[in-house]
N, C-alpha and C positions, 0 to 999 in steps of 0.2 A: 477637510484638513485644516489642521490648525497651522497656522503660519504667522511668524514673528517678522516684521518689517523694521529693522533700525532705521533711524531717521524717517520714521513713518510721517512726520509732521511737515517734512519739507517739500520742495517742488515736485522731485521726482516721487519721493514715498508716498505723498497723500494722493498722487494720481495712481500710484501702484496700488494703495490699499483699497481704493475705489474699485480698481481694475479686479481685485482678487475678491472682494466682498460681493461683485456682480456675478462671480462665478462659482457662488456660493460656499466659499471657504470662511473659517473663522478668522479673524486677522487681529493680530496684538501688534499695535504701533509703538514703538519704543523711541523715545525721543527727549532731549533735554531743553526743547524750545530756543537754544541759542540762536538759530537762525530759522528754524520751523515754526510755523504759524498755527494757532489754535482755530482760526477761521477755516484754514485749509480742510480740516477734519469734520466741518460741520455737516456736510452729507454722510459720512462714516458714522457720526454719532447717533443717527436715526435708525441704525442697524443693530438688531439683537446679537449679530455675530461680531462687534467690534468691542475690542478693549483698547483702551489706553494706558499706557505705563509711562508715567514721568521719570526716566531716568538718564543716567549718563554712561557712555561705553568705556569710560575710564573706570568704572566701578563694577569689578567682576561680580560681586555678590549680587547687585541689582540685576545684571545679565542674566545671572543662573537662576534667579527667583523668576525672571520673566518669560524664561525659556521653557518653562515647566509644561510638559504636555504636548509641546510643539512638534511638527513633523520636518518643518522646512523653514529655513531662516534666509531672508533677503537683507544683506548687509550692505545698507546704503548711507549709514550714518557716515561723515567724515568732515574734515575742515577742507574746504574747497577753494580757500583764497590763495589761488596760484601767484597772484601778481605780487603779493606782499609777504612771500613764503619767507624771503631772506631776512626779514623784520621779526619773524618768530619762528625760529627754525624748529624749536622744540615742540610746538604746536602740532606740525605735522607729523613728527615722531609720535607723540602722544595719542593724538585723537585718529591718526590714520593707521600706522602701523601696530602699536601696542593695543589700540582698540580692537584691531582684527585679531590680535591673540587672543585678547579676553573673549571677544564672541567664541572663537574656536573651543577655548576651554569651557565656556558656559554650555556650547553644543555638545561637547564631551561629556560633562558632567550629567547632562540631561538624556544620553544615549541619542542624540540627533545626528544623523550622517549626512544629511543633503542640505545644501546651501548655493546661494547663488551672491555674487559680489560685483559691486559696480566700480570697475576698474576704470581707465582712462587712457584715451590716445596718446596722451602726454607721456605714457612711459617709454614711447619710441624715440623721445628726444628729437634730434634732427637728423632722421633716416637718410640713407641714400636711394631708397626704393621707392618710388610713387606710382600709383596707390601702394600704401605699405600695408603687406600681409601679415597675418599673426604669427608667422614663423621666420620673419625678418631677422638679420644678423643682430645678437644681443646689443642692445642700444647702449650709448653712453648717456647717461641722464644729466638733462640741463635745466630742470626745476626740482626742489625740494618736494613739491606736491607729487610730481611723477616718481620720484625716488621712493616716496613713503608707500605709495600705490603699488608699486613693483615688488616693494618687500612684503606687501600684503599678500599680492599673489605668490610669493615664494613662500610664504608660512601656509598658505591655504593648500598648494600643490604637495607639500611636505606633510600635512595632515590626512591629505587624501591617502597617500604611499603609507603612513605609518599607524592611521588609526581607521582606514577603510572608509574615509568621506568619499562623497562625490560632490563635485563643484561645478558650478557655472561661472566662469569668469568672462564679465562683458566689458570689452574695451570701448568706452563710449566716445563720440564726437561731444561737441557741446550740445546741449538740449534745447529745444524751444517749445513755447506753448503755455498752455494755461497754467497758473501758479508760478510762474518763472519770476524770480524774484533777484537773480543775481547773474551778471553777464553783460556783454556789450549793447545790446538791444535796450535792455533796462537803464543802463547809465546814460546811453545817447537820448533816451526819451525822457528821462529826468531833467538831463541838462538842457535839451531844447523846451521844456516846459518853462523853464526858468529863462532861458533867453534864446528865442527861436531864431535870431539873428546869426548867431556865432556858434561854432562848436569844435572844441578842443579836440584832436585825435592823436592817440598815442602812436608814435612810430610815422611811418611814411604812407599809411593807408594801403599799401600793396600787399601786407600781410594775408596769405589765403588760406582759409578755414573751410573745414565741414561742419555741416550742423543736422540736426535730426529733430523732426517734430517730436514730442513726449509719448503721445500715443501710439506712435510707429515704433518707438523704442519699446515700449511695452509689448506690443504684439511680436516684435523681434524676440524678445526674451522667452515669451511663453511657446512660441514656435521651437526655439532651441532645448527648452526643457522637455518639450513633448518628444522631440526627435533624434535628439543626440544623448547618448547613454554611456560615453566613456567615463573614465574615473574623474578625469580633469578634462572640460569643455571650455575652450576658450575662443570667443567670437568677438571679432570687430564688429560694431554696431554704428552705421552711419549711412548717408546717401551715397549715390555714386557721383556727387557733384561737390564743387568746392566753389567759394566766392572771395573776392577780396573785401576787405574792410570797406572801401570806396563804393564798392556795390552794394552792400548792405545798407551804408547811410543813403545812397540814392533811394533804395526802397522806403527807408524809413520816413525820409522827408518827402517823397513823392505821397505817401499813404497820408502824412499830416498836412500836405499842401503847403510846406515852406521851402525857402532857399537860402539856408544860412551860409554865411562865410565858413569854411573850414580852415582851421588853424592846426598843421601838423607839428608834432614834436621833433621829428625827423628820426632817421636811421631804420633799417628793416625791422626792427623788433621794438614793441611797446614797451618792454619790461625786461628785467633779468629772467630768463627762463622762458620768455615768448617765443615759441618757434615760428618762423615767417610761413611756413608751409605745413599744414596738416590734413592730408587726404588719406583716407584708410580704404583698402582692399577689402571690400564686404562680400565676396563672392563665397566665402564658406557659409554666412548664413542665409545667402539668397539660394544656394543650392539646396536647401531644406524648403524650398517654398515661398520665402518671406520676400516682399518687395514694399518699399514705403509708399504709401498713399500721397505724402506732400511733398513738393520740392522745397528746397530750401527757403526761396523768397515767400512760398505759400506760409510756411511756418513762420517766418518773420513777421508777416502782415497777421496772423493768428495771435502771435504774442503781443503786437501792439494793439490789437483789438481787446484782448483781455485788460492790457495795462490801462488803456481808456477807461474801460469799464469799472476798474477798480484802483482808483486813485489812491485810495487810502493805504495800499501798499506801499507807496512812493512816499506819501505823506507822513508814513509812521514808520519809514524804512529805519533800520537799526544800524 
């Protein structure tokens, strides 16, 4: 099968490219390299079944050309800068919502009817039900990132109804693992390399979040696509665990063998739109036979091992 992965040079996308190539597919990675890295695609470039397209999801014509001959699209490209969303609100609109519309139109122009979409647990805002199921009451949005992703979900569902598409919408928790280049483990590791004696922590450290190892995430997506065949298939993807920020810091500092002083900025939120508790009900995907292989702590350690072995990623961080 010929498959397109938008954001194919990114953390999740490049791992997905390798995952699909290993299963015998021809994979087209579409990326503008604003945050993606050419280094992440080094293994893929050795395959005759791999094609790289340097393009932007805000360019409809580029998407339409890249999608020619494809049968399935994984739309992963997005602006994932949740923390600074209020500083550039148009970026979430253009790179997440309008870009998703462009992807859908490029699919329609090429007769492609099947897709997967990387949504987010952030679309639940601050729910009243924990763990939060896929059919939770319609949430009030608390971040521009979450709002833009939810709008993308709405467009996708409407295209499934209006144009006969089939979609898999995956609401991720934060992912961890090899090629991780954005998020709290990356930030803490970078700061502790610069100063192992002191660490600034946004909020009060009691924010509780769930995380998932990237390879477990890819396995879950494949299980859903293989076994769920509705018009619109929505799945939470995460572990049945959560951890506080201070727990994660403890694992990080223990792995690094240091004991820094922690300086908290205060409050239960680290930034505007930061949810103090994210924990998803993943019973729907588990009912299909999937279960994560790594715990959150193991995922954090795997990430630290990768970052320690690839210091160039932090030294060259954009």
